Structure formats: C-alpha cells, structure tokens
C-alpha positions in Angstrom: 79.9 -4.1 30.4 78.0 -5.8 27.5 76.1 -4.2 24.8 72.7 -5.8 23.4 72.4 -5.1 20.0 68.7 -5.3 18.3 68.8 -6.1 14.8 65.3 -4.7 12.8 64.1 -6.9 10.3 62.7 -5.3 7.3 58.9 -6.1 7.2 58.0 -3.8 4.2 55.4 -5.1 1.8 53.8 -7.7 4.7 50.6 -6.0 4.9 49.9 -5.6 1.6 49.0 -9.5 0.7 46.8 -9.2 3.8 45.2 -6.7 2.2 44.8 -8.3 -0.8 43.4 -11.2 0.8 40.7 -9.3 2.9 39.7 -7.3 -0.1 39.1 -10.4 -2.3 37.1 -12.1 0.8 35.0 -8.7 0.7 34.6 -8.5 -3.0 33.3 -11.9 -3.1 30.8 -11.5 -0.2 29.9 -8.2 -2.2 29.5 -10.2 -5.4 27.4 -13.3 -3.5 24.9 -10.5 -1.9 24.5 -9.0 -5.3 23.5 -12.2 -7.0 21.5 -13.5 -3.8 19.6 -10.3 -3.9 19.2 -10.5 -7.6 17.6 -13.8 -7.1 15.3 -12.9 -4.4 14.1 -10.0 -6.0 13.3 -11.8 -8.9 11.5 -14.4 -7.1 9.6 -11.9 -5.3 8.5 -10.6 -8.8 7.6 -14.1 -9.7 5.4 -14.8 -6.3 3.5 -11.5 -7.4 3.4 -13.0 -10.8 2.1 -16.6 -9.5 -0.3 -15.0 -7.2 -2.0 -12.6 -9.6 -2.2 -15.7 -12.2 -4.1 -17.8 -9.7 -6.5 -15.1 -8.9 -7.1 -14.5 -12.5 -7.8 -18.1 -13.3 -9.9 -18.8 -9.9 -11.6 -15.4 -10.7 -12.4 -16.9 -13.9 -13.7 -20.0 -12.5 -15.9 -17.9 -10.5 -17.3 -16.3 -13.3 -18.3 -19.6 -15.1 -20.4 -20.5 -12.0 -22.0 -16.9 -11.9 -22.7 -16.7 -15.5 -24.0 -20.4 -15.9 -20.7 -21.2 -18.2 -21.7 -18.5 -20.6 -19.1 -15.5 -20.1 -20.5 -13.9 -23.0 -24.1 -12.9 -22.0 -23.9 -13.9 -18.3 -27.5 -13.8 -18.2 -28.2 -16.1 -14.9 -26.1 -18.1 -12.1 -25.6 -21.8 -12.7 -28.2 -23.6 -10.8 -27.1 -25.9 -7.8 -27.8 -29.0 -9.3 -25.7 -28.3 -12.3 -22.7 -27.0 -10.2 -22.3 -30.4 -8.3 -21.3 -31.8 -11.8 -19.9 -29.1 -13.7 -16.8 -30.1 -15.7 -15.1 -26.4 -16.9 -13.5 -26.0 -19.8 -9.6 -25.9 -18.3 -8.8 -23.8 -21.5 -10.7 -20.9 -20.4 -9.4 -21.1 -17.0 -5.7 -21.4 -18.0 -5.5 -18.7 -20.3 -6.8 -16.1 -17.9 -3.6 -17.2 -15.8 -1.4 -17.3 -18.9 -2.4 -13.6 -19.9 -1.7 -12.5 -16.6 1.8 -13.5 -16.7 2.5 -12.3 -19.9 1.6 -8.7 -18.7 4.4 -8.9 -16.0 8.2 -8.8 -15.7 10.3 -10.7 -13.6 14.3 -10.2 -13.7 15.3 -9.2 -16.9 12.5 -10.5 -18.9 9.2 -8.7 -19.7 6.5 -11.0 -20.7 6.5 -14.2 -18.5 5.3 -17.3 -20.2 3.2 -19.8 -17.7 3.1 -23.4 -19.0 -0.2 -25.0 -19.1 1.4 -27.6 -17.0 2.1 -25.2 -14.4 -1.6 -24.5 -13.9 -3.5 -27.1 -11.7 -7.5 -27.0 -11.3 -8.8 -28.6 -8.5 -10.7 -28.6 -5.0 -8.9 -26.6 -1.8 -9.0 -28.6 1.1 -9.0 -25.6 3.9 -8.5 -27.8 6.8 -5.6 -29.9 5.4 -4.2 -27.1 3.4 -3.9 -29.1 0.2 -5.2 -29.0 -3.6 -6.4 -32.3 -4.9 -6.6 -31.7 -8.9 -10.3 -32.4 -9.9 -12.2 -31.6 -13.3 -15.6 -32.1 -11.6 -16.8 -29.0 -9.8 -13.6 -27.6 -8.9 -13.1 -24.2 -6.5 -9.2 -23.5 -6.9 -6.3 -22.8 -9.2 -2.7 -23.2 -8.6 -0.3 -21.5 -10.6 4.0 -22.0 -10.8 5.6 -19.2 -12.3 9.2 -19.9 -13.2 12.7 -18.5 -14.7 14.7 -22.0 -15.4 15.0 -24.1 -18.1 11.5 -25.4 -18.7 10.1 -21.5 -19.2 11.4 -18.3 -19.5 14.8 -19.3 -19.2 17.1 -19.2 -16.1 18.5 -16.0 -14.7 21.9 -14.8 -15.7 24.3 -14.0 -12.8 26.7 -11.2 -12.2 29.5 -12.1 -10.4 29.1 -15.9 -9.5 30.5 -16.6 -13.0 34.2 -16.3 -11.4 33.0 -19.7 -9.5 31.8 -21.0 -12.9 28.0 -20.3 -11.9 26.5 -18.5 -14.7 22.5 -18.8 -14.2 20.2 -20.0 -11.5 16.9 -21.2 -11.6 13.7 -19.4 -9.9 10.2 -19.9 -9.3 7.0 -19.3 -7.3 3.6 -21.2 -6.7 0.2 -20.0 -5.5 -3.2 -21.0 -5.1 -6.4 -19.0 -5.1 -9.7 -20.8 -3.9 -13.3 -19.9 -3.6 -14.0 -19.8 -0.2 -16.9 -19.4 2.2 -19.2 -16.3 1.1 -18.5 -13.0 3.2 -21.2 -10.5 1.6 -24.6 -11.2 0.6 -26.3 -8.3 -1.4 -29.7 -6.6 -0.3 -32.7 -9.0 -0.5 -30.3 -12.1 -0.6 -30.9 -13.4 3.0 -33.8 -14.9 5.3 -34.6 -13.2 8.5 -33.2 -16.5 9.9 -29.9 -17.3 11.3 -28.0 -20.7 12.1 -25.9 -21.1 14.8 -22.0 -22.2 14.1 -22.6 -24.7 16.8 -24.7 -27.0 14.5 -21.8 -27.4 12.2 -19.2 -27.9 14.7 -21.8 -30.7 15.9 -21.9 -32.0 12.7 -18.4 -32.0 12.0 -16.4 -30.7 8.9 -18.2 -31.7 5.6 -20.6 -33.7 7.4 -23.3 -31.3 7.6 -24.1 -31.1 3.9 -27.5 -32.1 2.8 -28.4 -32.5 6.6 -31.8 -31.4 7.8 -32.0 -28.5 10.4 -35.4 -27.2 12.1 -35.7 -23.5 12.1 -38.8 -23.7 14.6 -39.8 -24.6 17.0 -36.3 -23.4 18.5 -36.6 -25.4 21.6 -36.5 -28.9 19.3 -33.5 -30.8 19.5 -32.6 -30.5 15.6 -33.2 -26.7 15.9 -30.0 -24.9 16.3 -31.5 -21.3 15.0 -32.7 -17.8 15.5 -34.4 -15.2 13.5 -33.5 -11.7 13.0 -34.9 -8.3 11.5 -31.3 -7.3 10.8 -32.1 -3.5 11.2 -33.7 -3.5 15.0 -31.4 -4.0 18.0 -34.1 -5.9 19.4 -35.0 -8.7 17.0 -38.5 -9.0 18.8 -41.5 -10.9 16.9 -43.6 -7.9 16.1 -40.7 -6.3 14.0 -40.1 -9.6 12.2 -43.6 -9.9 11.4 -44.5 -6.2 10.5 -40.8 -5.1 9.2 -39.4 -8.1 7.2 -42.2 -11.0 6.5 -45.3 -8.5 5.8 -43.2 -6.0 4.0 -41.7 -9.0 1.9 -44.9 -10.3 1.0 -46.2 -6.7 0.2 -43.6 -5.9 -2.3 -41.8 -9.2 -3.0 -39.9 -8.1 -6.1 -37.7 -6.0 -3.6 -37.6 -7.9 0.0 -36.8 -5.4 2.8 -33.4 -7.0 3.6 -29.9 -5.4 3.8 -26.8 -6.4 2.5 -25.1 -8.7 5.5 -21.5 -9.1 5.6 -19.2 -11.4 7.7 -18.0 -9.6 10.7 -21.1 -7.6 11.3 -23.2 -8.1 14.8 -26.9 -8.3 14.3 -29.4 -9.2 17.2 -31.1 -12.8 16.9 -33.8 -14.2 19.1 -35.4 -17.5 19.7 -38.7 -18.7 21.4 -42.5 -18.5 20.3 -43.8 -17.3 17.2 -47.2 -15.9 17.6 -50.1 -17.5 15.1 -49.8 -14.3 13.2 -46.1 -14.4 12.4 -46.0 -18.0 11.8 -49.0 -17.4 9.3 -46.9 -14.5 7.6 -43.8 -17.1 7.4 -45.9 -19.6 5.6 -47.6 -17.4 3.3 -44.0 -16.3 2.5 -42.4 -19.6 1.8 -45.8 -20.5 -0.3 -44.9 -17.6 -2.6 -41.0 -17.9 -2.6 -40.8 -21.7 -3.4 -42.6 -21.1 -6.5 -41.0 -17.8 -7.6 -37.3 -18.1 -6.3 -36.1 -19.3 -9.8 -34.5 -22.5 -8.3 -36.9 -24.8 -10.7 -38.5 -26.9 -8.2 -41.6 -25.2 -6.8 -41.7 -27.5 -3.7 -38.6 -25.9 -1.9 -37.9 -22.4 -1.4 -33.8 -21.9 -1.7 -32.6 -19.1 0.3 -29.4 -17.5 1.9 -29.2 -17.7 5.3 -26.2 -15.9 7.9 -24.3 -18.1 10.5 -23.8 -16.3 13.7 -20.7 -17.3 15.8 -21.8 -19.3 18.5 -20.9 -22.5 20.3 -24.3 -23.2 21.3 -27.8 -24.2 20.2 -29.6 -22.3 22.8 -32.0 -19.7 22.0 -29.3 -16.3 21.4 -31.3 -13.7 22.5 -28.8 -11.3 21.9 -26.3 -9.7 19.4 -24.4 -12.4 17.5 -21.3 -11.8 15.1 -21.8 -12.9 11.6 -19.2 -15.5 10.3 -20.8 -16.8 7.3 -23.6 -18.1 5.1 -25.2 -21.3 4.1 -27.7 -22.1 1.3 -30.7 -23.8 2.7 -33.6 -25.4 1.1 -36.7 -24.7 3.0 -38.6 -27.8 2.5 -41.6 -27.4 4.8 -43.6 -25.1 6.7 -46.6 -27.0 8.7 -48.8 -24.6 10.2 -50.7 -27.4 12.3 -47.6 -28.7 14.2 -45.8 -25.2 13.5 -42.8 -26.4 12.2 -39.9 -25.1 9.8 -37.7 -27.4 8.2 -34.8 -27.1 5.9 -31.8 -28.5 4.4 -28.3 -27.3 4.2 -26.6 -27.3 1.1 -22.9 -27.4 0.1 -20.3 -26.5 -2.3 -22.6 -24.2 -4.2 -21.0 -21.1 -5.6 -22.8 -17.8 -5.4 -22.0 -14.2 -6.5 -20.3 -12.5 -3.9 -16.8 -12.3 -2.1 -15.0 -15.1 -0.3 -13.5 -15.1 3.0 -16.3 -16.2 5.2 -16.7 -19.4 7.3 -17.0 -22.6 5.8 -20.7 -23.4 5.9 -21.2 -24.8 2.6 -21.6 -21.9 0.2 -18.9 -20.3 -1.5 -18.4 -16.8 -3.0 -17.4 -16.4 -6.8 -14.5 -13.9 -5.7 -11.5 -15.9 -5.0 -8.6 -15.2 -2.5 -5.3 -16.4 -2.0 -4.9 -19.5 0.4 -1.5 -20.5 -0.4 
C-alpha cells in the first residue's frame, strides 16, 4: 500500500504586501477625495463671490439709471431719451464688484481681489443667453472670481504633492442683468393693459417704438383692455368713477395700487361711453403736461402686460407677466381713438424678473 505525502509550503507574510498595496490605493483615493473636495468647496465659495460681485455691479448700474447718474443726491431718474445714449463710468460699477470680493473668503484666503479685466459690462440677450460687451446703455455685469496665477494665487493642495502637484487653479463666473420689470408701485400704472399677443405678433425686439391703439378695442392695431385693478368686474362705470375721475380730482395721489407680475386682475374690452372717453381725454390732457417727461405732447406711463396669446377683448381675469413704458400720443374725441407707442430698453425703479416687454427694473437678478 502506497502512502501519499503532502508537503505544505510556508506562506507566512504573503498577505502583508497585499494589505500594503490595498492600503496605498485606499489612502491615495482618500487623499484624492480630500484635495478634490477642497477644490470643489473653494470653487463654490468663488461662485458665491462672483454671484454677489456681479449683483453688486449690476445694482450700481441700476442705481445710476435711477439717480440720473448722480448717486450722491439721487433726486430724479434718468429721462428715457438720455438712457438711450448713456455711457456710465465703468470705474464706478467695477468698484462695487471689487469691494464685494474683498469682503469675502475663498479657500485659505480672506479678501478676494477681482481684477478689472474680469469685470465685463454690456448688454444681456436673454433669448441667446449671451452677454455682449458694450459701453452705451448697458444692462448687465459679468464677473469672474479667481484663485490662480493671475489673481489671489492658486490653492495649495494637501496630498497631491506626492504626485508632484502642489497647487490648483480654480475660478467661477456669474452674470447679473437688469431684466423685465416685475413690480410697479402705487400710482405708477394706468388702467390699461396690453395683451402679450401683441409682442408675440411683432416678434422679439421688433415691437420697440411701434404704435398700438388702446381704443377702439376692435381695431386691427388694438390688442388691449382696460382694468380697474380693485374690482373683479372691470366694468366701464368703475373705470370712470373709481379710476379716471378720482385721478382727475386728486392727480397727486392717483388711485391705482401696486401691481406685481404673477397677480391676476380683471381686464375688459368693448365700447366706452362718451363720459368715460371724455374722462380719459381730460386725464391725458392733464398728465401729458405734468408727467415730468419734458414733452407736453405725450403722456409717458406704465402699462401692465397680461398673459394672453389673443388680441380679442379679454373680458376676464388675466395674469400680469410684466410691464411696458408707453407714450400715449393722441386721444381724439371725435374719432374716439387712444393711440400710444411702446418704448424699449428704458430702466425704471423696481425689481426685475418680469417678461421682456421693453421696460427693465433697476434691481438686477442672476441670469448666468
């Protein structure tokens, strides 16, 4: 009978190198995670700085329009005609962004310096989502906050040095713009609304300086309705008594409320009686000489834009989505017409965020 002999090899110590290799890989992954996490956290901090700096610059731009370029006294807004050719001092806008950066921290550095070259002032195209540098009538500011060789120095890594990587460049960019006005204060809007269909029919940016008829409502050039703001039913009797005649009786405190985008108010079309039309004419005749626009031939006013794809008489509650500045050029009793022109790219005091219907608020929002 044969005997089978089994010889056992001594494999002591074989596991130790495997554990060492696995630990090295694990420690490398942990080290990489720490460095990547530090880079991501720093970038988040830089993004917040860029956001705040862009908003600070754009808000200063809005204030320049609000204050007729005089931030010290700020007694009157800039007239619309002046806004069209206004070239603000870029140093004033950039300084606001720079000061915001210096008040913040990113990574291991407190007080982030934003280079003037990293602040771009221009015009924002919401449809194309692009900013074009422009010094005339700008409405937006873009800021890049950096931790790299050009500004503030790159961040220092912890464990990547083992691989010969000591530092990393990190940056973030933000754009803030003056966008469609979303809020109009008490007494700033007239009791007429424009259907958004009018803007859609004209096409983006093609509605600027275009005429519109507020009355008669069945005219092909008309795409509007009147409102009394307070009443669920915007009947003609309320329009005449509660708005037009009250305004005439006390023009210094017109009886119209604050109106915000997103609110629903009743709009009505149809035929106006002689008394109502005469009241509107008298109001126009007074306001064109007392609205402060420097032109006694027109009444410059704010008009809400309601959400509709039709120019038919509204005769129901509609959601307000924005506001336009209009120049009411003619109110003709014999022909019973109310004709106006929609103006574009003017900035008025108020918050942005409304529809792009030609009038921008002076308080900016982040757009990119």
